[in-house]
N, C-alpha and C positions, 0 to 999 in steps of 0.2 A: 837477273839482277836489274833493279831499276837504274835508269840512266842517271848519272850524277847531276844534281841540281833539279831533278824532276820529282814531283811528289803528287799526292792526291789533289793538291791545290793548283797545279800547273794548268794553264790554258792549253787547248789542243785544236789542231786543224783537222776537220772532217769534211771531205768533199769541198764544196764551195763555201761552207760555213766555218767560221772560226769560233769554237766554243769557249766560253769564259764563265764568269760568275756574277752573281748579284751583289754579294757582300764580300768584304775582304776575308780571306781564310776559309771560304766555303769549299769543301772538297768536291771533286768531280769523280766520274767513273768512265772517262772517255778512253783512256790509254792502258796499255799493258802495265806501265809503271804504277798507275793508280790502282789497278786490279791487285797487283802484288802488295801494295801498301795497305789496302783494305783487309787483306787476309789476316793481318795481325789483330785487327779490331774484331773481325768475325770469329776468329778462333778463340779469343778471350771470352766472348759472349757464350759460345758453345761450351767452353770449359766450365762455365757456371750452370750448365744444364738448361740454358734458355734458347730461344730462337730469335732471329733478327731479320727484318725485311729492310730493303734499301728503297727509300722513297725517291722516285724519279721526278725531279722538280725543274721544270723549264719556266723561267719567270716572264719570258716575253718582254712586254713593254715596261714591266716593273723593274727597270734597271737604269743604268747610266752609261753614257758614252765612255767614261773612264774605264769601264770594265770590258769594252768592246775593242778588239784589235783594230788599230788604226783610227780609233775614235769614231767608229761607225755607229749608226743609229741602231738601237735594239730592234729586234723583229717582233711583229705582232700580227693580229688580224686587221689592224687599223693603223691609220696615220695619226690618230688622236692621242695626245699625251695625257697622262694621269694628272689630275689637278694638284695644285700646290698644297692641298690638304694633307697629302701624303709625302713623307720624306724618306730619303734613302741614305744609308751610311756609306761614306766614301772611305777610301784607303787611308786618308790622313786623320780619320776619326771625326771629321765634321759631317754635317748632314746637308743634303741638297734636295731639290725636287728631281723627279725622274726626267730623263731626256725624252724628247719627242721620238716616237718609234717610226719604223718603216713597215708598211703593210707588206706582208709576203705576197709575191706574185703567185698566181694559181699554180704555175709550173714548179714552184719551189717547195710547195707544202709536203708532197710525198717524201721528199728527202728528209724533212724534219721528222716525219712519221718514222722513217727508217732509223733515225738516231735513237728514238725511244726503244726500238727493238734491239739495237746494238747495245744500248746501255743495260737493258735487261739481261742479255747474254753475258755481258761483263760482270754484272752483279752475281749471277749464278757461278761464274768462273771464280769469283772472289770468295765463294762459299756462303753467300747469303741464302736464306731459306726461301726467299721470294722477293717480290718488288711491289711497292704501292705506287701507283701512278697518281700524282698530285694534279687534280683537275679543278681545284677550287681557289678561293682567296684572291681572285683577280689575276692569277698567273696565266700562262699562255693558253691552256685549254679553256679556262674560264673566259678568256678574251674572245674566243670563238663562240662559246655558249650564250653569253649574256647579250641581249639586244640593246642594252645601254652602252655597249662597247662596239659590238660587231656591226659595222656599216658597209659590209661588202655587198657587191652586186653579182658575184659569181656563184658557183655551186656550193660555196662555204658560207653564204650569208643570206639573210632574208627570212625564209621559212624555218620552222623548228627543225625540220628534217635536215636542211642545209647546215644550220648552226651546230647540229649534233654530229655532222659528218666527220670532222677532224677527230673528235673524241673517239668515235667508234673505230676509225681507221687506226688510231694509236693503240687502242685496246686490242684490236685484231692483230696488229704487228707484234705486240708484246706477248700475247697468247700464243701466236705462231712460233715465237722464238723460244719460249720457256715452258709453255703449258698453262692452261687456265688455273690449275691447282696451285700455281706459284704466283698468281697475279691478283692484286687487289686494286680498288679504285677509290679515291677520296674526292668528295664533291661538297660544295657549299652553295646550293642554288639561292638561298635567301640571305647570304652574307654579302655586304657591299664593300668589303675590304678592297683597297686600290681602285675605288670607283666602279666596282663590278656590280652594277645594278641591272635588274631585269624587270620588265613590266608585269610578269606573271611567274614569280618564282615557284609557286606550287606546281603549275603545269610544266615548267621547265624541269623540275625534279622528277615529276612523273614520266616525262618524255625520256629523260636519261635512264631511269629505271626500266622503262618499257623496252628500250633498245638494248640494254645490257641483258635483260631477261631473254630477249630474242637471240642475242649472240650466244648466250649460254646454251640454249637449245640447239643452235646450229653446230656448236663444237662438241656437244654432248657432255659437257662438264661445267660445273659452276666455278666462278671466281672464288678465291679464298674468302673474300668478304667485300662488302660495300661499306665504306666509311663516310658517314654524313656528319658534317659540322652544322649544328643548329644555330639559328640566329641568336645573337646576344645583344644586350645593351639598351633595350627599349622597355622601360618599366610599363606595366599594364598590358603587355602583349604576350605574357607567358602562356596563357591558354591557347591563343592562336598559334604560337610557335610549337607548342606541344602537339596540337592537332595536326599541323602541317607535317611535322616529323613523323607522327604516327601514320599518316596517310602514305608517306613514302615507304615506311617500314612494312606496312601491310601489302604494298604493291610489289616489293622486291622478293624474288624467289631465290633466297640464299641467306647467308649469314650477314647480319646487319649490325654494324658498330656505330654508335652515336657518341659524339663528343661535344663539349661546350658548356663549361660552368657547372659540371656535376660535382656535388659533394658525395661523401660516402652514402648518405641516406638517399639522396636523389638517384644515385646510380643503382643502388639496391632496388629502389622502387621501379625504376625503368625496366630492369630485367624481370622483376617479379610480375609486372603488369603486361609483359610482352611487347613493350615499346622498343626494345633493343635486345639482341642476343648477347652483346658485349658492350661495355662502356669504356671509352678511352679517356685517360687522364694525362695531361701534359705538365702544367706548372707544378702541381703537387708531386708529380713523379720526379721532377728535377730536384726539388728540395727535400724529398724523402726517398732515399734509395731503397728503403724497405717498406714502401707504401702498402703493398699487399698485406704484409704482416701487421702493420698499424691498423689497417681496415679490419682485419680479422679480430684484433684485440680491442678495437674501438679506442685506440691510443691517440693522444694528441699528435698533431702534425707540426713539423718544422715550417715556419713561415718562409715563403720564397722571397728572394730579392730581385725584383723585376729588372733593376738596372744592370744586372749581370747576365741577363738571358742571352744576349747576342754578342757577347764579348768572345774573344778567341783564347782567353787564358785557359790553359789545360787543367787548372785546379779551381780557381776562384769561381764560384757559382755553378760548378758542375760536380766536382768530387770532394768538396770540403763540407758538405752537409752531413751531420752526424747520423749514424744508425741509432735505432731506439735504445739499445743497451748503453751506448755512450752518452746519448742525450739525457738518459735518466740517471746517469752517474753510476 
């Protein structure tokens, strides 16, 4: 039984690190109590005949001291803070800039790597079918990968080999814990979210792919998939973005998922032309619980309400969008 007062959302002490959250009401998977709480969610998904992966998300410097035990600084690859272009939601519902981070000491990094392996084990104990390691969007792994953030002078900074070291150690730890067939990786080499810029995103992506290909050969099994978020938001660059994503796709030796602004038609085209094995949808899936059926029928979609995306209401913005039969009367 879960301890009274402890839930999926409770902070947790692991070794020298106190684990907490980026947003209010974000669930964790650190403790036995959280594992037990997740089982209800996982079982409900399985009861519908579907599968569910747990995304392992360490935000690093994309956080605030209010979420850190004792008001400590968030950890990162760097001491540099995210610019005030980016805001973070605080527990009282207001927004603020992110707090200045603390660069991890070299000796601390392997303990963080171990946390990923333990989280993966916890996810499988909870019944998840696998885990997706979040390595994009300017979160912790991306903070090591991108040369616009990583200013380290140890074996985790400088060269491409060094900047990829943390990522590969994390994947190795998670694969060792639960097996490659239960592990996926998400990356966004060309996305500058949270100031995550790189001087050569094409080659960064290729370097990540090359190292994952090599790891797969070493363990004798492929990851479940590689999930790449394509760059969005710059009109006139669509052809360059498509070619960049296509280059990564052709280099990767495994199942390739692509996401980012796909419509039904563009997703169908991407798969038909071999630019992706699978296409991921986020916003449209939130507002259309039967999105696959709607795509099959080419039926109209519910419009999503962006303002409700990151609220913690258990109904509004998540389970109140109508299915096709109800929407059509």
